[in-house]
C-alpha positions as YAML, in Angstrom:
chain: A
units: angstrom
residues:
- id: 1
  name: MET
  ca: [45.59, -51.17, 8.13]
- id: 2
  name: LYS
  ca: [41.77, -51.08, 8.10]
- id: 3
  name: LYS
  ca: [41.94, -47.33, 7.54]
- id: 4
  name: PHE
  ca: [44.22, -47.84, 4.50]
- id: 5
  name: ILE
  ca: [41.90, -50.44, 2.98]
- id: 6
  name: PHE
  ca: [38.87, -48.25, 3.61]
- id: 7
  name: LEU
  ca: [40.50, -45.18, 2.02]
- id: 8
  name: SER
  ca: [41.76, -47.25, -0.91]
- id: 9
  name: GLY
  ca: [38.23, -48.54, -1.49]
- id: 10
  name: ILE
  ca: [36.81, -45.01, -1.48]
- id: 11
  name: ILE
  ca: [39.50, -43.72, -3.84]
- id: 12
  name: LEU
  ca: [38.99, -46.60, -6.25]
- id: 13
  name: SER
  ca: [35.22, -46.18, -6.24]
- id: 14
  name: LEU
  ca: [35.50, -42.45, -6.94]
- id: 15
  name: TYR
  ca: [38.09, -43.02, -9.64]
- id: 16
  name: SER
  ca: [35.88, -45.51, -11.43]
- id: 17
  name: CYS
  ca: [32.89, -43.16, -11.61]
- id: 18
  name: GLU
  ca: [31.95, -41.92, -15.05]
- id: 19
  name: SER
  ca: [30.75, -38.45, -15.85]
- id: 20
  name: THR
  ca: [27.62, -39.01, -17.89]
- id: 21
  name: THR
  ca: [24.92, -36.46, -18.54]
- id: 22
  name: TYR
  ca: [21.29, -37.33, -19.03]
- id: 23
  name: GLU
  ca: [21.44, -35.97, -22.58]
- id: 24
  name: SER
  ca: [24.24, -38.35, -23.49]
- id: 25
  name: LEU
  ca: [22.02, -41.22, -22.35]
- id: 26
  name: GLU
  ca: [19.10, -40.13, -24.56]
- id: 27
  name: GLU
  ca: [18.51, -42.00, -27.77]
- id: 28
  name: PRO
  ca: [18.80, -39.72, -30.81]
- id: 29
  name: GLU
  ca: [15.42, -38.81, -32.24]
- id: 30
  name: VAL
  ca: [14.82, -40.50, -35.57]
- id: 31
  name: ILE
  ca: [12.89, -38.18, -37.86]
- id: 32
  name: THR
  ca: [11.35, -39.50, -41.03]
- id: 33
  name: GLY
  ca: [10.30, -36.95, -43.60]
- id: 34
  name: PRO
  ca: [10.91, -33.22, -43.42]
- id: 35
  name: VAL
  ca: [11.60, -31.59, -40.05]
- id: 36
  name: THR
  ca: [8.89, -29.13, -39.05]
- id: 37
  name: TYR
  ca: [8.70, -26.48, -36.36]
- id: 38
  name: ASN
  ca: [5.58, -27.81, -34.62]
- id: 39
  name: ALA
  ca: [6.55, -31.48, -34.70]
- id: 40
  name: ASN
  ca: [10.29, -31.27, -34.01]
- id: 41
  name: VAL
  ca: [11.73, -27.84, -33.26]
- id: 42
  name: LYS
  ca: [9.23, -26.14, -30.93]
- id: 43
  name: SER
  ca: [9.88, -28.53, -28.04]
- id: 44
  name: ILE
  ca: [13.65, -27.92, -28.34]
- id: 45
  name: ILE
  ca: [13.21, -24.15, -28.34]
- id: 46
  name: ASP
  ca: [10.72, -24.29, -25.46]
- id: 47
  name: ALA
  ca: [13.06, -26.43, -23.34]
- id: 48
  name: ASN
  ca: [16.27, -24.52, -24.07]
- id: 49
  name: CYS
  ca: [15.49, -20.94, -25.08]
- id: 50
  name: ILE
  ca: [12.16, -19.65, -23.75]
- id: 51
  name: VAL
  ca: [13.41, -19.19, -20.19]
- id: 52
  name: CYS
  ca: [15.44, -16.19, -21.44]
- id: 53
  name: HIS
  ca: [13.92, -15.45, -24.86]
- id: 54
  name: ASN
  ca: [10.35, -14.59, -23.89]
- id: 55
  name: SER
  ca: [8.14, -11.54, -24.40]
- id: 56
  name: GLU
  ca: [8.94, -10.27, -20.89]
- id: 57
  name: SER
  ca: [12.71, -10.12, -21.48]
- id: 58
  name: GLN
  ca: [14.68, -7.61, -23.48]
- id: 59
  name: LEU
  ca: [16.12, -10.38, -25.61]
- id: 60
  name: ILE
  ca: [14.76, -11.48, -28.98]
- id: 61
  name: PRO
  ca: [11.63, -13.50, -28.15]
- id: 62
  name: LEU
  ca: [11.48, -17.06, -29.46]
- id: 63
  name: GLU
  ca: [7.93, -17.95, -28.46]
- id: 64
  name: THR
  ca: [6.31, -18.38, -31.85]
- id: 65
  name: TYR
  ca: [7.08, -20.01, -35.17]
- id: 66
  name: ALA
  ca: [7.40, -16.57, -36.82]
- id: 67
  name: GLN
  ca: [9.88, -15.37, -34.19]
- id: 68
  name: VAL
  ca: [12.06, -18.48, -34.40]
- id: 69
  name: LYS
  ca: [11.99, -18.42, -38.20]
- id: 70
  name: ASP
  ca: [12.99, -14.74, -38.18]
- id: 71
  name: ALA
  ca: [15.81, -15.41, -35.70]
- id: 72
  name: THR
  ca: [17.03, -18.26, -37.89]
- id: 73
  name: LEU
  ca: [17.01, -16.12, -41.03]
- id: 74
  name: ASN
  ca: [18.09, -12.77, -39.63]
- id: 75
  name: THR
  ca: [19.83, -12.99, -36.25]
- id: 76
  name: ASN
  ca: [22.31, -15.88, -36.55]
- id: 77
  name: LEU
  ca: [20.43, -18.36, -34.34]
- id: 78
  name: ILE
  ca: [22.04, -21.27, -36.21]
- id: 79
  name: ASP
  ca: [25.54, -19.92, -35.67]
- id: 80
  name: ARG
  ca: [24.99, -19.24, -31.96]
- id: 81
  name: ILE
  ca: [23.60, -22.67, -31.09]
- id: 82
  name: GLN
  ca: [26.57, -24.35, -32.83]
- id: 83
  name: ARG
  ca: [29.22, -22.47, -30.85]
- id: 84
  name: GLN
  ca: [31.16, -24.44, -28.25]
- id: 85
  name: ASN
  ca: [30.71, -23.84, -24.52]
- id: 86
  name: GLY
  ca: [32.63, -20.77, -23.39]
- id: 87
  name: THR
  ca: [32.63, -19.16, -26.82]
- id: 88
  name: PRO
  ca: [31.26, -15.59, -26.74]
- id: 89
  name: GLY
  ca: [27.66, -15.48, -27.95]
- id: 90
  name: GLN
  ca: [27.11, -19.22, -27.48]
- id: 91
  name: MET
  ca: [23.48, -20.14, -26.84]
- id: 92
  name: PRO
  ca: [21.97, -21.28, -24.67]
- id: 93
  name: LYS
  ca: [24.17, -19.64, -22.06]
- id: 94
  name: ALA
  ca: [23.50, -22.49, -19.61]
- id: 95
  name: GLY
  ca: [25.40, -24.85, -21.90]
- id: 96
  name: ARG
  ca: [25.41, -26.20, -25.40]
- id: 97
  name: MET
  ca: [22.47, -28.34, -26.47]
- id: 98
  name: SER
  ca: [23.10, -31.92, -27.51]
- id: 99
  name: GLN
  ca: [24.34, -32.32, -31.07]
- id: 100
  name: ASP
  ca: [21.16, -34.26, -31.86]
- id: 101
  name: LYS
  ca: [19.02, -31.23, -30.99]
- id: 102
  name: ILE
  ca: [21.28, -28.89, -32.93]
- id: 103
  name: ASN
  ca: [21.11, -31.24, -35.93]
- id: 104
  name: THR
  ca: [17.30, -31.19, -35.76]
- id: 105
  name: ILE
  ca: [17.29, -27.39, -35.96]
- id: 106
  name: LEU
  ca: [19.85, -27.45, -38.78]
- id: 107
  name: GLN
  ca: [17.73, -29.96, -40.70]
- id: 108
  name: TRP
  ca: [14.64, -27.79, -40.14]
- id: 109
  name: SER
  ca: [16.49, -24.89, -41.74]
- id: 110
  name: THR
  ca: [17.70, -27.07, -44.62]
- id: 111
  name: ASP
  ca: [14.16, -28.46, -45.15]
- id: 112
  name: GLY
  ca: [12.82, -24.93, -45.63]
- id: 113
  name: LEU
  ca: [11.76, -23.81, -42.13]
- id: 114
  name: LEU
  ca: [8.42, -25.60, -42.39]
- id: 115
  name: GLU
  ca: [5.80, -24.83, -39.75]
- id: 116
  name: ASN
  ca: [3.62, -27.97, -39.86]
...
């Protein structure tokens, strides 16, 4: 009987666990005014893209404002970051960024790809 109660307790505790990622716990960034590369986008690119998209790789580098702007205008960066996990060409390959981060990049593009 003790074994049954113990196993039931374990099963119930595992069943009640939630799957929550750290990103889903983050508060969305509130941006007032136009979104700029240096203030809002660079940190997102650095955290999610630079590990693969650097000058030492054979991929399109995304280390500078000019490179990210060019990728946004000419190499479908916006399309690729909006693709769902598992979709061919989805970036970053490690998993889709939070919608908040994607929205920041989209707003940067809409605001005119401002640097500062």
